[in-house]
C-alpha positions in Angstrom: -1.2 -0.6 2.5 -1.9 -3.5 0.3 0.7 -5.3 -1.2 -0.6 -4.0 -4.7 -0.5 -0.5 -3.5 3.2 -1.1 -2.3 3.9 -2.6 -5.6 2.5 0.2 -7.4 4.6 2.0 -5.1 8.1 0.4 -5.6 7.6 0.0 -9.7 6.8 3.8 -9.5 10.3 5.0 -7.5 12.2 2.1 -9.6 11.0 3.7 -12.9 11.8 7.3 -11.7 15.3 6.4 -9.6 16.6 4.4 -12.5 14.5 6.0 -15.1 13.2 2.5 -16.3 9.8 2.3 -18.4 7.3 1.5 -15.7 5.2 -0.8 -18.5 8.3 -2.6 -19.1 8.5 -4.1 -15.6 7.2 -7.5 -13.9 7.6 -7.5 -10.2 8.4 -11.1 -10.6 11.5 -10.3 -12.6 14.8 -10.9 -11.1 16.8 -8.1 -10.7 19.2 -9.1 -13.2 15.9 -9.6 -15.6 15.4 -6.4 -14.8 19.1 -5.1 -16.0 19.9 -3.4 -12.6 23.5 -4.4 -11.2 24.3 -3.7 -6.8 24.4 -0.2 -7.4 21.0 0.3 -9.1 19.4 -1.7 -6.2 21.6 -0.1 -4.1 19.8 3.7 -5.6 16.4 1.9 -5.1 16.9 1.1 -1.8 17.9 4.4 -0.8 14.9 5.6 -2.1 12.4 3.8 -0.8 14.0 4.7 2.5 13.7 8.3 2.1 10.2 7.8 1.2 9.1 5.3 3.5 11.0 5.9 6.3 12.7 2.8 7.0 15.6 1.0 7.0 16.9 -1.6 4.4 20.6 -1.4 5.4 20.4 -5.0 6.6 19.5 -6.4 3.5 22.0 -6.7 0.5 21.7 -6.8 -3.0 21.7 -10.5 -2.8 18.9 -10.6 -0.2 16.6 -8.3 -2.9 16.4 -11.1 -5.6 13.2 -9.1 -7.2 10.9 -6.5 -7.3 8.5 -8.5 -5.4 11.0 -9.6 -2.8 11.6 -6.3 -2.2 8.1 -5.7 -1.6 8.3 -8.5 0.8 10.9 -7.0 2.7 9.2 -3.5 2.4 6.0 -4.7 4.0 7.7 -6.4 6.7 9.9 -3.3 7.6 6.3 -1.5 7.3 4.5 -3.9 9.9 7.4 -3.7 12.5 7.4 0.0 12.6 3.4 0.0 13.0 4.1 -3.0 15.6 6.6 -1.0 17.7 5.0 2.6 17.1 
């Protein structure tokens, strides 16, 4: 799956999980700039874990500084998952 596809899916999950307007989101914005707190990041990572079947528990909300960083982490987890399968 391409990075752009992952970004689009993560933005969609972010919008639906946290009831945000997807048109106002930019993957380069920090979680603070998006108005997210640690609970929001936790909700989002849980939604991503369910959607993609990955485990992001090793990452704290401080590791996930932006949507872009979250997409990077997700891409790494998916690559590891594919390598193990």
